[in-house]
N, C-alpha and C positions, 0 to 999 in steps of 0.2 A: 747593570745593562750597558752590553756595548754599545755603541753608536760611531753608527759607519756614515761619511759622508760623502755622497756619490757613489752611482756606480762605479767609477773607476778606481776606489776602493773594494772592493769586494775578492775576493779570493777563492782561493778552491774550498776551503777550509768552510768558509759559507753554502757550501752546496747542500741543499738536504735543510727542507724546513716546512711550518704551516706559517698563513702572511695573512693579513691584512692590507686595506690601502687606504688612505683616508688621512683627511688634516685632522683629526682626533684634537679639537679644541675645544677646550674643556675638560676633556675626557669624562665627560655624563656617567649618570646608569645605565643609556643605551650600548655608549662605548663599552662602557665595564662590564655589558654580557658579552657584547661579543670577544671580550677576553678574556672571559671567562667560558666561553664554548672554545676559544680556538684551547687554551692551554688541556683542556678535556682530547684532544686529538694531537696535542704536543705530547702527552703522556700517552696515548695511548700508540703514536705513531716511534717515540722514541725519540724524535727532534726538539730539536728549539722552535720558538714561538720570535716572531718577525713582524714586525709592523713596520709598514714602509708610508710616510711620509712626503711633504714638500716644504720646500721654502726657496721664497714664498709663500705661501697658498695663492691655490691661480686665480683665483676670485681680484687678490691681492696686484700683482701679477696682470692681468686683463684692464681691473678697475684701480689704479694705486689710489689717486682720489676719491673714489667712490664706496671700496670696498668695506663690508662694518665692519668694527672695532672688533679685536680677534679679547676672545672670552681668556689666553695662554699665551704666554710667547714662549720660543720655542727650549727655550731654562725650565719654566714651567712645568711646561707636558711633560716635558723629562722624566721631571720632578714626581710629575704624578704615575706616569708609568710605569714608574720602579715602582709603581707598589701593587703591579699588576702580573705579577708572576711574565711579561716581555723581557727576553732574555737577548734581543736584539733591535736597536729600532734604523732603519737606512734612512737616511735625508738625502734626495732626491733639488737637485737645483734647478727651482721652475724659472728657467730662462726664455730666450726665444728660440733656442735651440730645442728646448727639452719639447717646447710648445709646437714644435713644427715639424718634428718627427714622429714617425709613422706611426701608427698603432703596433701593426706585428713588430716591427722596430724594436719597439719598449714590450711586447712581448719575451722577443729571441734575448735581450739584454738584461733584461734586466729578471724576468721570470725561470725562466729555462735554462739560460748561461750562468745568469752572474748567480738566483738562489736558489735555482732546483726546485722548486717550488712542490710541492705535495701535498697540499691541502692551501685553497684561497676562499678566503670568506670576504666579497664585496656588499654592496646596496644593489639592488636590478636595473636601480637608475644611471651605476655609475659609468661617465664616457671616458676618455682618455686616447691623448694621441693626436694629430692631424685632425683640424674640422675638426672637433669630438668625435670622432670618426668611433673609434674603440668602445665595445658597448659585451655588455654581461653572455649575451649570444655568442659574439667572437673569443671572448674568454673561458667560455665551458669548451668552443670546438680547439682551440689551442692546449686544455686539459684533454681531451680524448685522444688527440695527436700527441704528445707529449707523455703523460700517465698522469695528471694530476687533475684532482678534482674539485669543482670549483660550487660555491652554494651561495642560495642566496642570502646576505646580512637581516636577521627579521625585524620587525620595527616593533621599536616595544617604546610600553602607555606609560602615560602615570594619570590620573584623573580621565580617564577616555581621551588623554591625545597624545600625540606621539611626542617620545624626547626629543631634545634635538639643540645643535649650539644656537638657532633660530630662536629657540624656545625658551630657552637662558637667557638669550642678552634682551629680549624682552622683557623679562622678567626684570635685570638689575635695572634696564633704562627706566623701567614704571617701580625704583624705588622698593619691587618688593623683594627681600630677601629671604625669608625663611620659603620662598618656590621656587626660584634660584637653590637654593641650600638643598629640596627633595630633590630636583634632579640633575643636583650634581654628586645628591650622597655625602657631602662636605660642604659647610660654610667656604663662601668664594672669598678667593683670595689674590691679591698682587704680590709681587718679591722687586726689588731691587736693592743696591746699594744708599746706605746713607751717604751723606755729602753736604758739604759748606753750600750755605742757602746766603741770604742775603741778612739773616740777625733779626729781621724784625720780628716774629713773636718775642723776642728777649725783649723788646722795647713797650711790648702791653703786659708783660707778664708772662706770658702764655711760650715757653721755646718749644721749638717745634723738630725733630727729626723730617731733613727733608729726604725724600725717598725718589730719585731717576728712574721710570717706570718705560722710558728709550721704546713709546708709543706713538703713534700719527695720533690715534685715539684710543678713548676711553669707552667699556659698558656702562657704564656708572658716570654720577657726578654729585654732588654733593657735599654732607657732612654727618661723619658718620662716630656711633659708639664701635670699635672695635679694639682688638687685641691683636699686640705685635709676638713674632715667632722670634729667636734668631741671634737669639740673646742672654748670658745666665738669665735667669730666675722666670723664664717666660713660661705662657706666655701673658705679658705686660699686658696690661686695661691703660682705653686712651682714647680720647675724641681725634679724626680728622677729618680735613678738612682735601678733597681729590679735584680739582679743578685748574684753572686761573688765575687765581687769585686778582675779582673784579675791581678788590677797594686796594691793590697797589698797581692796577695799573702793569697786573702779568699779561704774557703770551703765549708763553705755553703750557702743558699741563704738565699738576706739577701734586705729590703727595705730600700731604705736609699729618705729620703726629705729635702728637701732644700727649706723653706719655704721663700720668698720675704718678705722684710723688714720686717719682724718678730723677737721678741729679748725672746718673753715668759719663760718661765719655763715647759714644758709639760710631761716630766717624766713621767711617769705612767697611761697617759691618752689611755682610749681604743678609738683610730682613725676610721675614714673611708677612702681610699685614690682612688679617682676617677680617670684613665685614660683614659687622651683625646685626647693625639697628640701623638705618636710617633717620635722621632726625631731622633734617630740612633741605632742600634746596642753597646752592652756594648763591649768595645775593651779595649785590656792592653796596657800602654804607657809606654815609657822606661826610667822617670823620673816622682817624683810629680810635676816639674813643667810644664810637660806637660799636666798634666793630669786635674792640675789648668786653662791652658789656653782653656785645649776642653770644660771645666764643666761651665768658661764666656762665651763660643758662644751658648752651651746649653742653659747656663741662660737668655742668651740672645733669640734668639728662642722662648722660652715657651712664655717669657714678650709676645714679639712679637703675638706668636698663641692665648693667651689667652687674649688680647687684641685688639684681631680681627684683627690682624694687617697682 
């Protein structure tokens, strides 16, 4: 999959494609269905499938302190999209200039002159351009003028409710990992690089892999039974704490994974952590000894869950 960062990097050979536009946060089953629909059209037309997305996501630009936590960072989104026959990912920088451009400028610059779109799938509530003045009808009119078809993104449901990134986020926030997995079509995971921490876990007999997430907020918190991927012997079972470590007076969100029966050096490795079962919420303990006793119970529960007990 080719990643194109910014419309200024579009070249003549990028012209001619089937495309869709959106955040694609989580790349859930609804997104996957759209990509499947587009893949069929790509085969029919003999053209590449292009996903157009934004970085940061629009809501993060307009409400930086109130935007909901992402399900997937850009790197994680790229990894997920690679599985679904996406040929090109156009990442548009959502900044002041982009937000201020007129809708027609976006159509001309990106869809017509940049990509030469032949078939476009969007939601009927999609809005774009200055003051959100662009909509489905405007795109349909442009399609008639420039020779591309614009179709409505179907609503996809599970258990009689629409599948959406918001619904996945709600399930994760409630610790309902089973529902989140159903909506995503896979267990929820986060990725990051293993970095040196303060080594507190070693002092109480539970060394951890400290994974920097580079996120302002996360859609879930607590203690979980997990599996770790990205190093030899994967998947490696473990127990993880995702939060601010209140007993250690932590300030930023950190993912710490204690791997069972593992002694290797994985500093610097880029790993993926799948969250399989929530054990409890994060809480503050009165002493490190009390914390150690709780981690022992957490580890035993995680082992039992992962063993199918």
